[in-house]
N, C-alpha and C positions, 0 to 999 in steps of 0.2 A: 336529398333525404332530410328529415326534420325531427327534432326531439319532441316527444309528447309524453306527458305523465297524466294518468287518471287514477284517482285514489280517494280514500276517506280516512279521517283521523279523528282524534278526540276533539278537535276544533270544529269539525263539520258534522259529526254523528254522535248520537247518545251512546252510552256504554252498552246498552242492550243490543244495539245494532252491531257495534264493533265486535261484541262478544260472539254473536252468531255468524259474523262474516269472517272470523279468524280462519287462517289457512294452516293446515298441517304441512310438514315438510314434503310429504308426498304430493299434496295438492299444489304446493308452490312449484314443484318440478313439472307437474302436468300442465299447470297454467303457462309456464314459460314455453314448453314445447308446443302447446296449442296456439300461443300467440305468434310464434315463429312460423307456424303453418298457415296462419291467416294471411290474406292477400296484402294488407297495407304495411305489415311490419317485416323488417329484415333483422332487427336486433330486439332483445327484450331482457329486462331484469325486474325482479320483484323485491320490494322492501317491505317485509311483514314483521311487525313488532306488536307488543301489547297494545299500543296506542295508534297504530296506523297500518294500512295496507295500501301500497302504491305500486302501480304497474308502469314501468318506464319502457318506451319503445322508440325505435327509429322508424318513422313512417313516411310514405310518399304522398299521402293524402290526409289532410287534417280531419275533415268531417267523417270520412270513412274510418279513420283511425280511432276517433273518439267513440264512434258507435261500436266498433269491433272490440275495443279494450273494455268498454263498459259492459258489454254482453259477456265477455269472457270472465270478468270479475264476478258478475252475478252467477254465472254457471258454476264456477269453482268454489264460491263462498257458500252457495246454498241459499242465498237470500235473493228473492225475486227481483228482476231488473226494475220493475215498476216501483217497488218499495225502496230499492237501493239508490236509484237515480237522484232523489232530492238531496242525498248526503254526499254525492260525489263532487269532487272539484277537478278542474282541468287546467293544466299549465302547458304552455307551448313555447318552443324555442328558448329565448333568453329567460323568459319567466320560469320555465321548467328548470333551467340551470340554477337560477336564483333560488328556487324552492329547495332543491336538494342541498345546495351549499348552506342555506339557512338551517335546514334540518341537521346537517352534519355539525354545525356549530352549537346546536342545542337551542336555537332561537325558537324553534317550533315545538319543542318538547313540552310535556305536561309540567315538568319542573325545569324552568329555563336554565340553560347552562350545563345540564347533566351531560356526562361524557360517554355514557354507555352506548349511545346511538352510533358512535364511531365503530364499535365492534360489530354492530348489527349491519351497518353499511358494508363493512368488510366481508361479512358473511354473505350478503346479497351479491356482491361482486364475485366472490368465490363460487357461488352456485351457478351464476351465469357463465363463468369461465369453464366450470366443470361440464356443464351441459352444452357448451359451445353456442349459447344464445346471446352472449355479450360480444358485440363487435367492437370496432375501433372507437366509435362514438361513445358507447356506454363504458367501455374500459377507461377511456380518457376522462369521462365525466366522473365516474365513481372514484377513480384514483385522485382526481383533482379535489373532490369533496373530502376525501380522507386527509389530504394535505392541508386544505383550508381549515378543516375542523381542528387539526392539531395546532395550526398557526394561531387560531382564535384563542385556544386555551393557553398557549405559551406566551402570547404577546399582550393579552388583556387579562382583566380580572373577572372574566365571565363566570369562572368557578365560584366567585363570591355571590353571583346573582342566583345561582342555583346549586343543586347538589344531586346526587343520585336519587333515583326513585326510592331506593331502599332507605337511605338516610332520612328522606322526607317522610316516608311512611312511619319510621320509628319515632320521629319527632311528633307526628300526629298521635301516635299511641301514648306518648309521654305527656302530651299537651294537657290531658285531663287531670294530671297529678300536680302540675305546676313546677315539676322538676326538670332540669336539663336531662337530655337523653342519657348521659353518662351516669348520673346519680340514679335515674330511674332503672337503668339496666343492671347496675351493679348487684352482683350476687344472684341474679335470676338464672333460671335454666331455660334454654330455648330449644325448640324443635324446628328444624328446617326440613321441609318436604320438597324433594327435588334436588338434583345435583347438576343442573345446567348452569349456563352463564349467570342468570339472574339469581338463582339460588346460591351459587358459589359466592357471588358478590354479597348477598344477604348474610351468609355465614361469616364471611370475613369481616363485614361491618359489625356484626354482633360481637365477635371476638375483640375488635378494637374498642367497642363501647364498654367492655368490661364484664360481660356476662360470665357466670361461673362455669357453665358448661353448654356446649352445643351438641345436640343429637341430630344426626343426618339420616333421613329415611329416603330411599329411592327405589324405584322398581328394579334397577340394575344394581345389585349389591356391591359389585366391584367399584362402581363409580362413587357410591356413597363412602366406601372405605377409603378410596383415594382422596376424596375431599376431606374426610376426617383426618387423614394423615397430613395433608397440607396444612390444615388448621393447627394441628399439633406442632408442626415445624415452625409455625408462626407464633408460637407461644400460648396458644389456646388449649383448653381442655375439650376434646371432642371424641365422639364415638359414633359408629355407624350401626344402624339397625335395619332389618328388613321392613318392607311396607306392612307386613302382617302385624308388626309390633306397634304401629302408630297408636292404636286405641289404648294400649297399656301406657305408652309414653305420655299421652295426653293427661294422664292422672298425675304425672310427676313434674310437668313443666309449667312455666309461667307465661311464656311467649311462644307463639307459633308463627312461622313465616312459610307460606306455601307459594310455589311457582312451578308448576309442572306443565307438561303438554297434554294433559288428559282432556278428553272431550266431555267427560262427566264430572260430577262433584267428587272431590277427594275426601272432604270432611262434610258430613251432613249434620243437621241440627241434632239428630239423635246421637251421633258420635260424640259431639261436644257435650251435650246434656248428660250422657252416660258417664263421661269422665268427671263431671262436676257433681254427680249425684242428683241430677234433675231429671224430669220427664218431659217429653214432648207429646202433646195430644193433638192429633189431626182431626179436626171437627168441621163439619159443614157450617159455613158462615155466609149465607147468600147475601145478607144485607151488606156486609163488608165488601164482598166481591162486586155487588151491583153498584156500590158507591164509586168503584174504580172505573166503571164504564165498560162498554163492549170491547174496548181495545185491550183489556187485560188478558184476552185469549192469545192463541198462537198468532204471530204476525201474518198479515196477508202475504201470500206468495211464498211462504215458508212451510213446507209440509211438516206435519208433526213428527214424522219418522226422522227428519233431518236434524232435529234438535232434541236433546235429552228432555224427558218429561218435566224434570225439576226446573228446567230453564225456559220452558216454552212461554211463560207468561210473566216475565220480569216487569215489575211495575216501575218503569223508568221515569214516570212522571212525579214520583214522590221522593223528594230529597231525603226526608227524615227516615224513610223506611226503604232505603236502597237495598235491592236484592230480596225484598219480601215477595215470595212467590204466591200467585193465585192461579191455579191450574184451571183455566176456563170458568172461574167462579165457583168451583166445587170444593176445593180443599185449601183451606187457609190454616197455616200452622199457628197454633195457640200454645204458648209455653207457660208452664207453671212449676213452681217448686213442689216437692212432695208434701202434700198436706196443706198447701197454700196456693191459691190461684193468683194469677197476675205476676207482675215484676216489681220488685222493690226499687224505689228510686234512691239514689245517693249511696248505694251499697258499694263496697270496695271492689275493684277489678280483680277477679281471681284468674282470669285467662285473657291475655291480649292476643288478638289474631290479626295478622297482616297478610292479605291476599293480593299478590302481585300478578296473578295469572289472568290470561284472557284466552278462552273463556274462563270464568272464575272457578277456583278450586273449592271455595268454602261457601256453603249454603248461607245466603244472605239472611235467612231467618234466625241465625244464631244471635243477631243483635238484640233479640227480645229475651234472650236468656239472662237470668239474674247473675250479675258478676262477670259478664262477658263484654269485651269491647272489640268491635270489628272495624278495621280500616281496609278498604279495598280500592280498586282503580277508580271507581266512580266518586267516592268520597275524597280521594286524593285530587281528582280533577277539580272538585268544588273548592278545596282548600287552596290549591295552587293558583286559582283564578284571582285570589286576593293577595298573593305574594308580591312584595315590592320589587320593582325592576331596578337593577343596579345601573349606574351611569356607564359602566363598561359595555352594556348592551349596544349603545349607540356606536361605540368604537368597533364592535364586531360587525354591526350592520354596514359600516363603511368598508371594512375588510371584504365582506361578502360582495358589495357592489363593485369594488375594484377587481376582485377575482372573477366575477361574472364577465366584466368587460374584457379582461385578459383572456379568458377561456374562449369567448366568442371570436376575438381577433385571431387567436391561435388556430381555431377550427376553420375560419375562413381562409387564412393563409395556407393551411394544409390542403385545402381543396384545390388550390391553384398549383401546388408543387408538382403533381404529376404532369401537368401541361408544360411547365417550365422545363422539367427534366426531358420530356419528349421533344421540346424545341431544341434543346442543347444536343440531344442525341441526333436529331435530324441534321443540325449544323455540322456535327462531327462526321456524319456520313458524307455530307457534301464535300468537306475538306478532303476526306480519304479518296473519294472518287476523282476529285480534281487533281490531286497529287499523283494518283495512278495514271490519269490521262496525260499529265505533264511528263512523267517518266517515259511514256510511250513515244512522245514527240521529241524528247531530248534524252536519248539513251546513253549519251556520253557523260551524264552527271555522275560524279563520284559520290560515295556515301556521305561525306561531309557536306557537300553542296545540297544533296537531296534532303538531309536532316535539317539544314538551315532553312531551306525553302518551306518545308513542312511546318517547322516551328513558327516561321513568320506568318504563314497563312492562318494558323491556329490562333496566334496572338491577335491578328486583325479581327477574326470572327468573335473571339472572346470579348474584345473591347467593344465591338459593336453591340453585342448582346448584353453586356454587363449592366449598363444603366437601365435599359428597358425592363430586364427581368427583375432587378432589385426594386424598381419603382412599381412594377405591376404587383409584386408581393405586398408592398406597403399599401397600395390602393385596395387590393383584395381583402386585406385584414380589417378594413374599415367597414362600418355598417353599409349595406347595399353594394358591397364590392364583389358579390358572387358572379356578376356578369363579365368580369375581366377575363376569366378563364375561357369563356365562350368566345370573347373578342380575339383573344390570342390564337385560339385554334382556327378561327375564321381567317384572320390576317395571314397566317403562315401556312394555311391549308394542311394542318396537322391531321394525321390519320387517327380517328377516334379509337380504333382498336389499339394503336400504339399507346395512347394515353391510358386506356383501360388496363393494358398490360403492365404499365408502370405502377398503377394503383394496386393491382393484385400482388405484384412483387413487393411493394411497400407493406401491404397487409401481412404478408407471410414473414417479413423480416421484422418481427416485433418481439419485445421482451417476454410476453406471456406465452410464447410458443405456438401462436396461431389459433388461440381460442377466440374465434370470430363468429359473427352471426352468418346468416345465410347469404351466399354470394348472389 
């Protein structure tokens, strides 16, 4: 069997595609189950974050595996295969291992060196174990990735090369003022929408930067209250409100950070405009829409029902107007203050918005509102592309290369272990049979003599097998060493069923309690 990963990320696909291809928790579970049901795969795990969707599998056929995994990603993401294919990347065997270890170290993150990806990898492994889709290979791989990621952060200064997406986003919000984040945030009131891992990180980061108050809104009130309690214990001033109070809180806060799992917009342009005493007029502007070309409509292969109407026509080609929606060229949002058309330039920021969700939570059209600054995943990607790389990144790359080699050697060595165990088991059976035959021919042996003869024969067999079995394990761990197990089985005429039985017993005797892929 062989490791294969098929996926897309912020490096291979525009935000508009990632946004539509994002997977809910239910979709991830169904994707894993369908992958395991497909012919080429016996194990599967999915790593789905704001910036990447990757399907890992242990397959017996490369080309069939790529085709099947690509099709499954398209089916479960709702993006047509023809449209999705140009943005997919494929890694196989050692390259797949290298990719995941690099991801775990933050080398492939939008913000190089960020550590939140480790929690997301841990969650991906937990889901695979819970659904029994992660077998030995993927359990070993993902656990190794977690160890390597932690090693990279503890042994190098990769943290200096990057930071969490939250911190980077706040820095981008503060960049327009020329102030450090701490000075910019001091005394401000912040609203955090969502109470998941990213929102919790955002809330904690806001408390550390010195905001005066954090208000937490979440669909599940109990989770919002728990997060507010934790922030209070950490020395912050925090309170929880129901989602129904978000509109009211918008009138009181200076900063909003949103990261929910919603499939539709959480904050529309109307919501934000209303909080600031502005109006949003939706007027037909065919000339503007025509200038964006025919591609401004719903993407090919993506049924309109599969994507919220407000998101069907993201203009991904315009950096300056990221998130400005044009619904098939018929409705373009035009924003104006009460009594005055247009947007004033150089006006102070009244409301700073940070959207870390994928798909996005905040209507991209709010960037045209007077006094509003919006930073989202797309603008973060643009900003991080220019971020300087720290010298420690090279050290992390060396760690990754070394760990890839070690993982490959361990996996190859593990493949021959059942054959070696079967050989030693066969040798032990031969010793037992021959000692029993000797006892029949020499019934006068006393217990001491019988034990001495048995021990002597066993020592001879062990010494004969020791050097060859140690050496074959060493050879098997080297690249191209997979054939040594077959040679050993052939030379000693080992029963394949015996070897398979050893493998199954080894699989069942594992720390994770037998959370394995399909047998």
